[in-house]
Each structure stands twice: as C-alpha cells, then as structure tokens.
PyMOL CGO cylinders between C-alpha atoms (Angstrom):
from pymol import cmd
from pymol.cgo import CYLINDER

trace = [
    CYLINDER, -1.18, 16.74, -110.81, -1.07, 19.32, -113.58, 0.3, 1, 1, 1, 1, 1, 1,
    CYLINDER, -1.07, 19.32, -113.58, -1.50, 23.02, -112.86, 0.3, 1, 1, 1, 1, 1, 1,
    CYLINDER, -1.50, 23.02, -112.86, -2.38, 25.46, -115.64, 0.3, 1, 1, 1, 1, 1, 1,
    CYLINDER, -2.38, 25.46, -115.64, -2.27, 29.19, -115.03, 0.3, 1, 1, 1, 1, 1, 1,
    CYLINDER, -2.27, 29.19, -115.03, -4.45, 31.17, -117.43, 0.3, 1, 1, 1, 1, 1, 1,
    CYLINDER, -4.45, 31.17, -117.43, -4.23, 34.94, -117.78, 0.3, 1, 1, 1, 1, 1, 1,
    CYLINDER, -4.23, 34.94, -117.78, -7.84, 35.89, -118.50, 0.3, 1, 1, 1, 1, 1, 1,
    CYLINDER, -7.84, 35.89, -118.50, -6.88, 39.38, -119.66, 0.3, 1, 1, 1, 1, 1, 1,
    CYLINDER, -6.88, 39.38, -119.66, -4.60, 38.01, -122.39, 0.3, 1, 1, 1, 1, 1, 1,
    CYLINDER, -4.60, 38.01, -122.39, -7.44, 37.27, -124.79, 0.3, 1, 1, 1, 1, 1, 1,
    CYLINDER, -7.44, 37.27, -124.79, -11.14, 36.61, -125.25, 0.3, 1, 1, 1, 1, 1, 1,
    CYLINDER, -11.14, 36.61, -125.25, -10.69, 32.83, -125.44, 0.3, 1, 1, 1, 1, 1, 1,
    CYLINDER, -10.69, 32.83, -125.44, -9.18, 32.70, -121.96, 0.3, 1, 1, 1, 1, 1, 1,
    CYLINDER, -9.18, 32.70, -121.96, -11.86, 35.00, -120.53, 0.3, 1, 1, 1, 1, 1, 1,
    CYLINDER, -11.86, 35.00, -120.53, -14.63, 32.92, -122.09, 0.3, 1, 1, 1, 1, 1, 1,
    CYLINDER, -14.63, 32.92, -122.09, -13.16, 29.71, -120.68, 0.3, 1, 1, 1, 1, 1, 1,
    CYLINDER, -13.16, 29.71, -120.68, -13.05, 31.24, -117.19, 0.3, 1, 1, 1, 1, 1, 1,
    CYLINDER, -13.05, 31.24, -117.19, -16.62, 32.52, -117.49, 0.3, 1, 1, 1, 1, 1, 1,
    CYLINDER, -16.62, 32.52, -117.49, -17.78, 29.07, -118.60, 0.3, 1, 1, 1, 1, 1, 1,
    CYLINDER, -17.78, 29.07, -118.60, -16.28, 27.43, -115.52, 0.3, 1, 1, 1, 1, 1, 1,
    CYLINDER, -16.28, 27.43, -115.52, -17.50, 30.18, -113.17, 0.3, 1, 1, 1, 1, 1, 1,
    CYLINDER, -17.50, 30.18, -113.17, -21.00, 30.33, -114.71, 0.3, 1, 1, 1, 1, 1, 1,
    CYLINDER, -21.00, 30.33, -114.71, -20.57, 33.99, -115.59, 0.3, 1, 1, 1, 1, 1, 1,
    CYLINDER, -20.57, 33.99, -115.59, -19.01, 35.22, -112.35, 0.3, 1, 1, 1, 1, 1, 1,
    CYLINDER, -19.01, 35.22, -112.35, -16.12, 37.61, -112.94, 0.3, 1, 1, 1, 1, 1, 1,
    CYLINDER, -16.12, 37.61, -112.94, -14.04, 36.74, -109.90, 0.3, 1, 1, 1, 1, 1, 1,
    CYLINDER, -14.04, 36.74, -109.90, -10.66, 35.10, -109.68, 0.3, 1, 1, 1, 1, 1, 1,
    CYLINDER, -10.66, 35.10, -109.68, -9.17, 32.72, -108.90, 0.3, 1, 1, 1, 1, 1, 1,
    CYLINDER, -9.17, 32.72, -108.90, -11.29, 30.04, -110.54, 0.3, 1, 1, 1, 1, 1, 1,
    CYLINDER, -11.29, 30.04, -110.54, -9.89, 26.67, -109.48, 0.3, 1, 1, 1, 1, 1, 1,
    CYLINDER, -9.89, 26.67, -109.48, -11.06, 23.59, -111.34, 0.3, 1, 1, 1, 1, 1, 1,
    CYLINDER, -11.06, 23.59, -111.34, -10.40, 20.19, -109.78, 0.3, 1, 1, 1, 1, 1, 1,
    CYLINDER, -10.40, 20.19, -109.78, -12.19, 17.50, -111.76, 0.3, 1, 1, 1, 1, 1, 1,
    CYLINDER, -12.19, 17.50, -111.76, -15.90, 18.28, -111.41, 0.3, 1, 1, 1, 1, 1, 1,
    CYLINDER, -15.90, 18.28, -111.41, -15.40, 20.75, -108.54, 0.3, 1, 1, 1, 1, 1, 1,
    CYLINDER, -15.40, 20.75, -108.54, -15.09, 24.49, -109.31, 0.3, 1, 1, 1, 1, 1, 1,
    CYLINDER, -15.09, 24.49, -109.31, -14.03, 26.94, -106.59, 0.3, 1, 1, 1, 1, 1, 1,
    CYLINDER, -14.03, 26.94, -106.59, -14.51, 30.65, -107.26, 0.3, 1, 1, 1, 1, 1, 1,
    CYLINDER, -14.51, 30.65, -107.26, -12.72, 33.48, -105.46, 0.3, 1, 1, 1, 1, 1, 1,
    CYLINDER, -12.72, 33.48, -105.46, -10.48, 33.55, -102.44, 0.3, 1, 1, 1, 1, 1, 1,
    CYLINDER, -10.48, 33.55, -102.44, -13.38, 32.81, -100.09, 0.3, 1, 1, 1, 1, 1, 1,
    CYLINDER, -13.38, 32.81, -100.09, -13.85, 29.41, -101.69, 0.3, 1, 1, 1, 1, 1, 1,
    CYLINDER, -13.85, 29.41, -101.69, -17.39, 29.67, -103.04, 0.3, 1, 1, 1, 1, 1, 1,
    CYLINDER, -17.39, 29.67, -103.04, -18.22, 26.40, -104.80, 0.3, 1, 1, 1, 1, 1, 1,
]
cmd.load_cgo(trace, "trace")
C-alpha cells in the first residue's frame, strides 16, 4: 500500500486536487482508497 501525504497549503495544484476528491469541501483529512473517498475526521463518505 502506498501512502501520499499532500500539504494543501503548499500550492494551488495540491489544493485543487484535494477539492476535486472532496467535491469542493474544504475539510481535511481527505483519504482516497481506490474509489472510496473519506472526508474529515468523522469519516463522511
């Protein structure tokens, strides 16, 4: 399993990638496992 940590505040490309996965939600963490995306510490999918 590969884990990539992305600092969304380090540049617009990283922020845009996070927003694409989270469908515009500005909450972290955004965890992507295959087709499943989990947003925030509460585990909203």
